[in-house]
N, CA, C and O atoms as a GROMACS GRO file, in nm:
protein
  456
    1UNK      N    1  -8.711  -3.021  -2.416
    1UNK     CA    2  -8.566  -3.101  -2.442
    1UNK      C    3  -8.478  -3.041  -2.334
    1UNK      O    4  -8.521  -2.977  -2.239
    2UNK      N    5  -8.366  -3.065  -2.356
    2UNK     CA    6  -8.280  -3.034  -2.228
    2UNK      C    7  -8.198  -2.896  -2.228
    2UNK      O    8  -8.150  -2.836  -2.131
    3UNK      N    9  -8.195  -2.866  -2.351
    3UNK     CA   10  -8.181  -2.725  -2.372
    3UNK      C   11  -8.234  -2.619  -2.312
    3UNK      O   12  -8.192  -2.528  -2.241
    4UNK      N   13  -8.381  -2.668  -2.378
    4UNK     CA   14  -8.548  -2.570  -2.289
    4UNK      C   15  -8.478  -2.528  -2.164
    4UNK      O   16  -8.423  -2.424  -2.128
    5UNK      N   17  -8.514  -2.711  -2.081
    5UNK     CA   18  -8.479  -2.700  -1.917
    5UNK      C   19  -8.358  -2.597  -1.911
    5UNK      O   20  -8.378  -2.493  -1.848
    6UNK      N   21  -8.222  -2.616  -1.976
    6UNK     CA   22  -8.131  -2.535  -1.920
    6UNK      C   23  -8.152  -2.418  -1.991
    6UNK      O   24  -8.039  -2.370  -1.993
    7UNK      N   25  -8.224  -2.343  -2.049
    7UNK     CA   26  -8.264  -2.187  -2.087
    7UNK      C   27  -8.322  -2.147  -1.972
    7UNK      O   28  -8.258  -2.077  -1.894
    8UNK      N   29  -8.476  -2.192  -1.939
    8UNK     CA   30  -8.530  -2.137  -1.856
    8UNK      C   31  -8.498  -2.138  -1.723
    8UNK      O   32  -8.544  -2.049  -1.651
    9UNK      N   33  -8.400  -2.254  -1.663
    9UNK     CA   34  -8.314  -2.228  -1.531
    9UNK      C   35  -8.303  -2.124  -1.559
    9UNK      O   36  -8.389  -2.043  -1.524
   10UNK      N   37  -8.182  -2.083  -1.640
   10UNK     CA   38  -8.072  -1.967  -1.654
   10UNK      C   39  -8.132  -1.866  -1.644
   10UNK      O   40  -8.088  -1.770  -1.581
   11UNK      N   41  -8.273  -1.867  -1.719
   11UNK     CA   42  -8.332  -1.713  -1.707
   11UNK      C   43  -8.397  -1.723  -1.554
   11UNK      O   44  -8.361  -1.643  -1.467
   12UNK      N   45  -8.475  -1.805  -1.534
   12UNK     CA   46  -8.531  -1.827  -1.388
   12UNK      C   47  -8.389  -1.746  -1.274
   12UNK      O   48  -8.401  -1.645  -1.205
   13UNK      N   49  -8.288  -1.816  -1.286
   13UNK     CA   50  -8.155  -1.765  -1.169
   13UNK      C   51  -8.142  -1.658  -1.208
   13UNK      O   52  -8.161  -1.583  -1.112
   14UNK      N   53  -8.111  -1.578  -1.331
   14UNK     CA   54  -8.061  -1.466  -1.336
   14UNK      C   55  -8.230  -1.352  -1.273
   14UNK      O   56  -8.210  -1.281  -1.174
   15UNK      N   57  -8.324  -1.350  -1.316
   15UNK     CA   58  -8.423  -1.325  -1.234
   15UNK      C   59  -8.416  -1.302  -1.085
   15UNK      O   60  -8.405  -1.196  -1.022
   16UNK      N   61  -8.428  -1.476  -1.029
   16UNK     CA   62  -8.402  -1.434  -0.868
   16UNK      C   63  -8.268  -1.345  -0.824
   16UNK      O   64  -8.257  -1.260  -0.736
   17UNK      N   65  -8.190  -1.385  -0.900
   17UNK     CA   66  -8.087  -1.277  -0.845
   17UNK      C   67  -8.113  -1.164  -0.836
   17UNK      O   68  -8.095  -1.112  -0.726
   18UNK      N   69  -8.171  -1.075  -0.959
   18UNK     CA   70  -8.178  -0.933  -0.928
   18UNK      C   71  -8.271  -0.904  -0.845
   18UNK      O   72  -8.272  -0.791  -0.796
   19UNK      N   73  -8.384  -1.012  -0.807
   19UNK     CA   74  -8.491  -0.965  -0.707
   19UNK      C   75  -8.406  -0.951  -0.571
   19UNK      O   76  -8.381  -0.841  -0.522
   20UNK      N   77  -8.369  -1.060  -0.523
   20UNK     CA   78  -8.282  -1.063  -0.416
   20UNK      C   79  -8.168  -1.098  -0.374
   20UNK      O   80  -8.106  -1.204  -0.381
   21UNK      N   81  -8.125  -0.916  -0.296
   21UNK     CA   82  -7.976  -0.930  -0.252
   21UNK      C   83  -7.943  -1.006  -0.166
   21UNK      O   84  -8.013  -1.066  -0.084
   22UNK      N   85  -7.784  -1.009  -0.187
   22UNK     CA   86  -7.756  -1.079  -0.040
   22UNK      C   87  -7.802  -1.017   0.146
   22UNK      O   88  -7.783  -0.897   0.159
   23UNK      N   89  -7.833  -1.058   0.217
   23UNK     CA   90  -7.884  -1.031   0.329
   23UNK      C   91  -7.731  -0.986   0.439
   23UNK      O   92  -7.672  -1.075   0.501
   24UNK      N   93  -7.692  -0.856   0.446
   24UNK     CA   94  -7.559  -0.832   0.488
   24UNK      C   95  -7.603  -0.859   0.650
   24UNK      O   96  -7.501  -0.892   0.710
   25UNK      N   97  -7.684  -0.856   0.711
   25UNK     CA   98  -7.678  -0.905   0.926
   25UNK      C   99  -7.691  -1.032   0.910
   25UNK      O  100  -7.611  -1.087   0.986
   26UNK      N  101  -7.748  -1.105   0.853
   26UNK     CA  102  -7.737  -1.232   0.849
   26UNK      C  103  -7.634  -1.294   0.820
   26UNK      O  104  -7.604  -1.398   0.879
   27UNK      N  105  -7.542  -1.229   0.698
   27UNK     CA  106  -7.453  -1.269   0.683
   27UNK      C  107  -7.326  -1.280   0.750
   27UNK      O  108  -7.219  -1.339   0.733
   28UNK      N  109  -7.389  -1.190   0.843
   28UNK     CA  110  -7.225  -1.160   0.973
   28UNK      C  111  -7.258  -1.307   1.093
   28UNK      O  112  -7.156  -1.356   1.142
   29UNK      N  113  -7.344  -1.346   1.119
   29UNK     CA  114  -7.429  -1.432   1.227
   29UNK      C  115  -7.370  -1.589   1.132
   29UNK      O  116  -7.296  -1.666   1.193
   30UNK      N  117  -7.402  -1.613   1.018
   30UNK     CA  118  -7.386  -1.761   0.954
   30UNK      C  119  -7.312  -1.729   0.830
   30UNK      O  120  -7.318  -1.619   0.774
   31UNK      N  121  -7.220  -1.858   0.775
   31UNK     CA  122  -7.171  -1.845   0.682
   31UNK      C  123  -7.246  -1.875   0.558
   31UNK      O  124  -7.222  -1.835   0.444
   32UNK      N  125  -7.353  -1.960   0.605
   32UNK     CA  126  -7.480  -2.002   0.483
   32UNK      C  127  -7.565  -1.989   0.519
   32UNK      O  128  -7.572  -2.015   0.639
   33UNK      N  129  -7.683  -1.947   0.456
   33UNK     CA  130  -7.830  -1.941   0.511
   33UNK      C  131  -7.886  -2.054   0.364
   33UNK      O  132  -7.881  -2.019   0.246
   34UNK      N  133  -7.926  -2.167   0.404
   34UNK     CA  134  -7.973  -2.244   0.304
   34UNK      C  135  -8.109  -2.266   0.309
   34UNK      O  136  -8.149  -2.318   0.413
   35UNK      N  137  -8.209  -2.236   0.206
   35UNK     CA  138  -8.380  -2.264   0.190
   35UNK      C  139  -8.395  -2.411   0.157
   35UNK      O  140  -8.332  -2.457   0.061
   36UNK      N  141  -8.446  -2.460   0.204
   36UNK     CA  142  -8.457  -2.668   0.142
   36UNK      C  143  -8.624  -2.619   0.120
   36UNK      O  144  -8.671  -2.561   0.217
   37UNK      N  145  -8.710  -2.636   0.009
   37UNK     CA  146  -8.799  -2.657  -0.027
   37UNK      C  147  -8.836  -2.763  -0.143
   37UNK      O  148  -8.755  -2.831  -0.206
   38UNK      N  149  -9.012  -2.762  -0.159
   38UNK     CA  150  -9.009  -2.856  -0.306
   38UNK      C  151  -9.172  -2.804  -0.313
   38UNK      O  152  -9.239  -2.741  -0.231
   39UNK      N  153  -9.205  -2.859  -0.452
   39UNK     CA  154  -9.321  -2.846  -0.486
   39UNK      C  155  -9.342  -2.996  -0.540
   39UNK      O  156  -9.253  -3.080  -0.557
   40UNK      N  157  -9.497  -3.011  -0.567
   40UNK     CA  158  -9.511  -3.143  -0.657
   40UNK      C  159  -9.613  -3.099  -0.730
   40UNK      O  160  -9.678  -3.001  -0.696
   41UNK      N  161  -9.642  -3.180  -0.858
   41UNK     CA  162  -9.772  -3.199  -0.920
   41UNK      C  163  -9.793  -3.290  -1.010
   41UNK      O  164  -9.700  -3.366  -1.041
   42UNK      N  165  -9.881  -3.298  -1.053
   42UNK     CA  166  -9.950  -3.409  -1.134
   42UNK      C  167  -9.899  -3.394  -1.240
   42UNK      O  168  -9.864  -3.281  -1.276
   43UNK      N  169  -9.879  -3.536  -1.340
   43UNK     CA  170  -9.878  -3.518  -1.499
   43UNK      C  171  -9.980  -3.571  -1.553
   43UNK      O  172 -10.076  -3.572  -1.476
   44UNK      N  173 -10.004  -3.623  -1.673
   44UNK     CA  174 -10.097  -3.707  -1.761
   44UNK      C  175 -10.016  -3.860  -1.701
   44UNK      O  176  -9.904  -3.886  -1.657
   45UNK      N  177 -10.121  -3.923  -1.723
   45UNK     CA  178 -10.114  -4.071  -1.689
   45UNK      C  179  -9.957  -4.150  -1.787
   45UNK      O  180  -9.861  -4.216  -1.745
   46UNK      N  181  -9.990  -4.108  -1.909
   46UNK     CA  182  -9.868  -4.166  -1.965
   46UNK      C  183  -9.719  -4.149  -1.944
   46UNK      O  184  -9.630  -4.189  -2.019
   47UNK      N  185  -9.708  -4.086  -1.834
   47UNK     CA  186  -9.568  -4.010  -1.768
   47UNK      C  187  -9.577  -4.131  -1.656
   47UNK      O  188  -9.470  -4.123  -1.596
   48UNK      N  189  -9.654  -4.239  -1.599
   48UNK     CA  190  -9.638  -4.299  -1.483
   48UNK      C  191  -9.517  -4.364  -1.512
   48UNK      O  192  -9.415  -4.328  -1.452
   49UNK      N  193  -9.514  -4.462  -1.603
   49UNK     CA  194  -9.388  -4.527  -1.606
   49UNK      C  195  -9.221  -4.445  -1.544
   49UNK      O  196  -9.117  -4.493  -1.499
   50UNK      N  197  -9.254  -4.345  -1.565
   50UNK     CA  198  -9.133  -4.233  -1.518
   50UNK      C  199  -9.148  -4.135  -1.402
   50UNK      O  200  -9.059  -4.073  -1.343
   51UNK      N  201  -9.270  -4.134  -1.384
   51UNK     CA  202  -9.288  -4.049  -1.254
   51UNK      C  203  -9.382  -4.143  -1.174
   51UNK      O  204  -9.440  -4.223  -1.247
   52UNK      N  205  -9.398  -4.148  -1.101
   52UNK     CA  206  -9.514  -4.250  -1.028
   52UNK      C  207  -9.564  -4.132  -0.953
   52UNK      O  208  -9.491  -4.045  -0.906
   53UNK      N  209  -9.699  -4.136  -0.947
   53UNK     CA  210  -9.798  -4.052  -0.902
   53UNK      C  211  -9.864  -4.116  -0.728
   53UNK      O  212  -9.828  -4.209  -0.656
   54UNK      N  213  -9.956  -4.030  -0.718
   54UNK     CA  214  -9.989  -4.095  -0.578
   54UNK      C  215 -10.108  -4.186  -0.629
   54UNK      O  216 -10.134  -4.279  -0.552
   55UNK      N  217 -10.175  -4.178  -0.727
   55UNK     CA  218 -10.300  -4.252  -0.777
   55UNK      C  219 -10.457  -4.219  -0.660
   55UNK      O  220 -10.496  -4.117  -0.604
   56UNK      N  221 -10.498  -4.327  -0.661
   56UNK     CA  222 -10.618  -4.300  -0.606
   56UNK      C  223 -10.726  -4.213  -0.646
   56UNK      O  224 -10.811  -4.258  -0.723
   57UNK      N  225 -10.732  -4.110  -0.611
   57UNK     CA  226 -10.823  -3.943  -0.663
   57UNK      C  227 -10.731  -3.858  -0.717
   57UNK      O  228 -10.762  -3.743  -0.750
   58UNK      N  229 -10.599  -3.912  -0.731
   58UNK     CA  230 -10.500  -3.806  -0.816
   58UNK      C  231 -10.440  -3.923  -0.893
   58UNK      O  232 -10.449  -4.044  -0.874
   59UNK      N  233 -10.372  -3.847  -0.994
   59UNK     CA  234 -10.312  -3.886  -1.110
   59UNK      C  235 -10.217  -4.021  -1.072
   59UNK      O  236 -10.173  -4.039  -0.958
   60UNK      N  237 -10.199  -4.091  -1.157
   60UNK     CA  238 -10.082  -4.208  -1.161
   60UNK      C  239  -9.976  -4.162  -1.208
   60UNK      O  240  -9.876  -4.234  -1.202
   61UNK      N  241  -9.967  -4.051  -1.257
   61UNK     CA  242  -9.806  -3.991  -1.262
   61UNK      C  243  -9.802  -3.856  -1.202
   61UNK      O  244  -9.888  -3.774  -1.230
   62UNK      N  245  -9.690  -3.825  -1.107
   62UNK     CA  246  -9.646  -3.755  -1.050
   62UNK      C  247  -9.506  -3.651  -1.046
   62UNK      O  248  -9.400  -3.702  -1.082
   63UNK      N  249  -9.506  -3.554  -1.018
   63UNK     CA  250  -9.348  -3.530  -1.010
   63UNK      C  251  -9.343  -3.423  -0.919
   63UNK      O  252  -9.434  -3.339  -0.919
   64UNK      N  253  -9.202  -3.412  -0.804
   64UNK     CA  254  -9.167  -3.349  -0.705
   64UNK      C  255  -9.052  -3.315  -0.768
   64UNK      O  256  -8.984  -3.384  -0.845
   65UNK      N  257  -9.028  -3.158  -0.714
   65UNK     CA  258  -8.896  -3.105  -0.785
   65UNK      C  259  -8.835  -3.053  -0.614
   65UNK      O  260  -8.907  -2.972  -0.556
   66UNK      N  261  -8.770  -3.078  -0.579
   66UNK     CA  262  -8.659  -2.998  -0.472
   66UNK      C  263  -8.509  -2.938  -0.502
   66UNK      O  264  -8.413  -2.980  -0.568
   67UNK      N  265  -8.533  -2.822  -0.427
   67UNK     CA  266  -8.492  -2.701  -0.438
   67UNK      C  267  -8.454  -2.644  -0.328
   67UNK      O  268  -8.532  -2.618  -0.237
   68UNK      N  269  -8.229  -2.600  -0.322
   68UNK     CA  270  -8.230  -2.578  -0.231
   68UNK      C  271  -8.157  -2.454  -0.248
   68UNK      O  272  -8.065  -2.454  -0.330
   69UNK      N  273  -8.180  -2.360  -0.191
   69UNK     CA  274  -8.095  -2.224  -0.202
   69UNK      C  275  -8.027  -2.162  -0.112
   69UNK      O  276  -8.078  -2.143  -0.002
   70UNK      N  277  -7.897  -2.118  -0.140
   70UNK     CA  278  -7.790  -2.040  -0.066
   70UNK      C  279  -7.847  -1.915  -0.048
   70UNK      O  280  -7.849  -1.861  -0.159
   71UNK      N  281  -7.913  -1.812   0.069
   71UNK     CA  282  -7.955  -1.676   0.043
   71UNK      C  283  -7.859  -1.572   0.066
   71UNK      O  284  -7.877  -1.461   0.016
   72UNK      N  285  -7.773  -1.594   0.126
   72UNK     CA  286  -7.611  -1.471   0.084
   72UNK      C  287  -7.566  -1.486  -0.053
   72UNK      O  288  -7.571  -1.391  -0.131
   73UNK      N  289  -7.520  -1.609  -0.088
   73UNK     CA  290  -7.416  -1.610  -0.237
   73UNK      C  291  -7.565  -1.569  -0.362
   73UNK      O  292  -7.564  -1.499  -0.463
   74UNK      N  293  -7.672  -1.645  -0.298
   74UNK     CA  294  -7.771  -1.635  -0.428
   74UNK      C  295  -7.737  -1.768  -0.517
   74UNK      O  296  -7.798  -1.787  -0.622
   75UNK      N  297  -7.631  -1.864  -0.467
   75UNK     CA  298  -7.641  -1.980  -0.535
   75UNK      C  299  -7.775  -2.109  -0.505
   75UNK      O  300  -7.814  -2.141  -0.392
   76UNK      N  301  -7.827  -2.165  -0.634
   76UNK     CA  302  -7.891  -2.272  -0.611
   76UNK      C  303  -7.790  -2.388  -0.600
   76UNK      O  304  -7.714  -2.420  -0.692
   77UNK      N  305  -7.800  -2.467  -0.439
   77UNK     CA  306  -7.724  -2.590  -0.400
   77UNK      C  307  -7.744  -2.689  -0.471
   77UNK      O  308  -7.648  -2.753  -0.513
   78UNK      N  309  -7.878  -2.728  -0.501
   78UNK     CA  310  -7.935  -2.859  -0.525
   78UNK      C  311  -8.067  -2.814  -0.564
   78UNK      O  312  -8.132  -2.723  -0.512
   79UNK      N  313  -8.109  -2.912  -0.692
   79UNK     CA  314  -8.200  -2.926  -0.759
   79UNK      C  315  -8.232  -3.109  -0.802
   79UNK      O  316  -8.162  -3.181  -0.874
   80UNK      N  317  -8.332  -3.137  -0.744
   80UNK     CA  318  -8.357  -3.256  -0.764
   80UNK      C  319  -8.454  -3.278  -0.820
   80UNK      O  320  -8.539  -3.198  -0.780
   81UNK      N  321  -8.516  -3.382  -0.935
   81UNK     CA  322  -8.623  -3.384  -0.960
   81UNK      C  323  -8.652  -3.539  -0.943
   81UNK      O  324  -8.562  -3.611  -0.984
   82UNK      N  325  -8.768  -3.604  -0.887
   82UNK     CA  326  -8.798  -3.750  -0.865
   82UNK      C  327  -8.958  -3.780  -0.870
   82UNK      O  328  -9.031  -3.681  -0.878
   83UNK      N  329  -9.005  -3.881  -0.867
   83UNK     CA  330  -9.184  -3.942  -0.839
   83UNK      C  331  -9.247  -3.856  -0.744
   83UNK      O  332  -9.192  -3.841  -0.634
   84UNK      N  333  -9.369  -3.789  -0.773
   84UNK     CA  334  -9.436  -3.728  -0.723
   84UNK      C  335  -9.488  -3.802  -0.518
   84UNK      O  336  -9.545  -3.735  -0.432
   85UNK      N  337  -9.442  -3.944  -0.506
   85UNK     CA  338  -9.456  -3.941  -0.459
   85UNK      C  339  -9.353  -3.991  -0.325
   85UNK      O  340  -9.365  -4.072  -0.233
   86UNK      N  341  -9.237  -3.885  -0.376
   86UNK     CA  342  -9.090  -3.930  -0.269
   86UNK      C  343  -9.126  -3.872  -0.142
   86UNK      O  344  -9.235  -3.822  -0.114
   87UNK      N  345  -9.008  -3.884  -0.052
   87UNK     CA  346  -9.062  -3.790   0.066
   87UNK      C  347  -8.976  -3.707   0.080
   87UNK      O  348  -8.858  -3.711   0.048
   88UNK      N  349  -9.052  -3.606   0.144
   88UNK     CA  350  -8.953  -3.442   0.176
   88UNK      C  351  -8.863  -3.509   0.288
   88UNK      O  352  -8.743  -3.506   0.264
   89UNK      N  353  -8.907  -3.577   0.418
   89UNK     CA  354  -8.831  -3.606   0.520
   89UNK      C  355  -8.709  -3.666   0.492
   89UNK      O  356  -8.606  -3.633   0.550
   90UNK      N  357  -8.716  -3.766   0.396
   90UNK     CA  358  -8.631  -3.879   0.378
   90UNK      C  359  -8.557  -3.774   0.283
   90UNK      O  360  -8.472  -3.726   0.358
   91UNK      N  361  -8.545  -3.714   0.163
   91UNK     CA  362  -8.449  -3.605   0.148
   91UNK      C  363  -8.420  -3.510   0.223
   91UNK      O  364  -8.303  -3.479   0.200
   92UNK      N  365  -8.458  -3.457   0.289
   92UNK     CA  366  -8.419  -3.385   0.377
   92UNK      C  367  -8.291  -3.427   0.502
   92UNK      O  368  -8.193  -3.376   0.556
   93UNK      N  369  -8.359  -3.536   0.500
   93UNK     CA  370  -8.234  -3.592   0.567
   93UNK      C  371  -8.100  -3.655   0.500
   93UNK      O  372  -8.011  -3.703   0.570
   94UNK      N  373  -8.093  -3.651   0.352
   94UNK     CA  374  -7.994  -3.676   0.289
   94UNK      C  375  -7.901  -3.586   0.293
   94UNK      O  376  -7.780  -3.610   0.299
   95UNK      N  377  -7.988  -3.403   0.288
   95UNK     CA  378  -7.944  -3.299   0.271
   95UNK      C  379  -7.862  -3.228   0.371
   95UNK      O  380  -7.775  -3.144   0.351
   96UNK      N  381  -7.914  -3.283   0.502
   96UNK     CA  382  -7.884  -3.259   0.620
   96UNK      C  383  -7.717  -3.327   0.612
   96UNK      O  384  -7.628  -3.246   0.639
   97UNK      N  385  -7.690  -3.421   0.589
   97UNK     CA  386  -7.547  -3.468   0.566
   97UNK      C  387  -7.456  -3.356   0.521
   97UNK      O  388  -7.339  -3.387   0.539
   98UNK      N  389  -7.469  -3.252   0.477
   98UNK     CA  390  -7.422  -3.161   0.404
   98UNK      C  391  -7.333  -3.038   0.407
   98UNK      O  392  -7.240  -2.975   0.354
   99UNK      N  393  -7.486  -3.053   0.570
   99UNK     CA  394  -7.444  -2.918   0.621
   99UNK      C  395  -7.336  -2.875   0.707
   99UNK      O  396  -7.333  -2.936   0.814
  100UNK      N  397  -7.274  -2.814   0.696
  100UNK     CA  398  -7.126  -2.754   0.764
  100UNK      C  399  -7.151  -2.663   0.924
  100UNK      O  400  -7.242  -2.579   0.923
  101UNK      N  401  -7.077  -2.679   1.048
  101UNK     CA  402  -7.109  -2.594   1.132
  101UNK      C  403  -7.095  -2.456   1.060
  101UNK      O  404  -7.036  -2.432   0.955
  102UNK      N  405  -7.175  -2.359   1.156
  102UNK     CA  406  -7.220  -2.188   1.107
  102UNK      C  407  -7.337  -2.154   1.012
  102UNK      O  408  -7.392  -2.045   1.000
  103UNK      N  409  -7.362  -2.263   0.950
  103UNK     CA  410  -7.483  -2.284   0.832
  103UNK      C  411  -7.619  -2.290   0.908
  103UNK      O  412  -7.662  -2.372   0.989
  104UNK      N  413  -7.663  -2.196   0.864
  104UNK     CA  414  -7.792  -2.215   0.900
  104UNK      C  415  -7.919  -2.253   0.797
  104UNK      O  416  -7.949  -2.192   0.694
  105UNK      N  417  -7.988  -2.372   0.854
  105UNK     CA  418  -8.070  -2.435   0.735
  105UNK      C  419  -8.225  -2.395   0.796
  105UNK      O  420  -8.257  -2.390   0.914
  106UNK      N  421  -8.309  -2.368   0.681
  106UNK     CA  422  -8.444  -2.363   0.669
  106UNK      C  423  -8.508  -2.400   0.610
  106UNK      O  424  -8.500  -2.390   0.488
  107UNK      N  425  -8.628  -2.476   0.690
  107UNK     CA  426  -8.703  -2.556   0.590
  107UNK      C  427  -8.863  -2.571   0.643
  107UNK      O  428  -8.894  -2.526   0.753
  108UNK      N  429  -8.940  -2.623   0.574
  108UNK     CA  430  -9.091  -2.609   0.644
  108UNK      C  431  -9.087  -2.775   0.730
  108UNK      O  432  -8.989  -2.849   0.738
  109UNK      N  433  -9.222  -2.797   0.786
  109UNK     CA  434  -9.233  -2.901   0.870
  109UNK      C  435  -9.218  -3.070   0.807
  109UNK      O  436  -9.184  -3.179   0.854
  110UNK      N  437  -9.262  -3.020   0.681
  110UNK     CA  438  -9.275  -3.166   0.550
  110UNK      C  439  -9.113  -3.225   0.564
  110UNK      O  440  -9.114  -3.344   0.531
  111UNK      N  441  -8.982  -3.180   0.601
  111UNK     CA  442  -8.856  -3.246   0.602
  111UNK      C  443  -8.839  -3.237   0.790
  111UNK      O  444  -8.728  -3.187   0.802
  112UNK      N  445  -8.884  -3.256   0.904
  112UNK     CA  446  -8.899  -3.252   1.054
  112UNK      C  447  -8.895  -3.439   1.045
  112UNK      O  448  -8.974  -3.515   0.988
  113UNK      N  449  -8.803  -3.462   1.105
  113UNK     CA  450  -8.831  -3.554   1.177
  113UNK      C  451  -8.743  -3.602   1.291
  113UNK      O  452  -8.636  -3.546   1.312
  114UNK      N  453  -8.798  -3.734   1.385
  114UNK     CA  454  -8.727  -3.734   1.535
  114UNK      C  455  -8.630  -3.858   1.519
  114UNK      O  456  -8.557  -3.892   1.612
   0.00000   0.00000   0.00000
């Protein structure tokens, strides 16, 4: 339920912030350091109407979670949940629109496009 999700999110945030402190040398060079990544996993087939999976050899239901973290402040900038078939590249293009001068964006090659 929504309360459990919120509780787990807050718990994760607290642990994450204690584990990683701001990085002073990098914060002198950039206004923000934005890290974007995703994870995907299969769901039971009964969830296929809500979260489309890749099908074929995989499940008919799947989910992808996108997370963007700002390293200097220790804040999460964006969290998105979508079908398991959603594109990192397309999502990355949307998030690129929010970049400001002086910010560093770190992503893996799945977000790359020409």
